[in-house]
C-alpha positions, 0 to 999 in steps of 0.5 A: 480465535478473536481476530480471525472472527473479526476478520470474517465480520469485516469481510461480510460486511464489507461484502453485504454492506458493498462497502470498498474492500480498501477501507474495510480491511486497511488495504493499501488502494495503489493507482499507477499510469503507466510507468512513471507515477505511483500513486499509494494511499493507506500506507503506515508511513516511509521506512525507506527512499533513494532514487531507486528505491520506496519503501512503505509500511503497511499494516500486514507487511510493505511494500517495496518500489523499485525502479529509477530517477524516483521523485516524491511528488507528494508525500501525506501522513497516509498517501505518497506520489512517487515519480520516476521509471518503474519497473516493479512493486512488490508486496511482502507479506509479514510473516504470521507467528 
């Protein structure tokens, strides 16, 4: 009950105070340039990486990026810049218990 109230309060504050939703609601911000670059902010950590797949932990799930010839250009605690040929970006929502 308290968790739902907290989410409603965050939504209300975001709308009324005109704050960016990604900041207030702890959502990832994803910026893509064509199929060659993807910049992801506000993630919780790197779970897996290969030249064909990147998997990041998010607050409420995971983000999966698939493609080819992946190279991590920049990696910071909450930001990552990936370069390669991106074919798929999938948000995997955590199952609610």
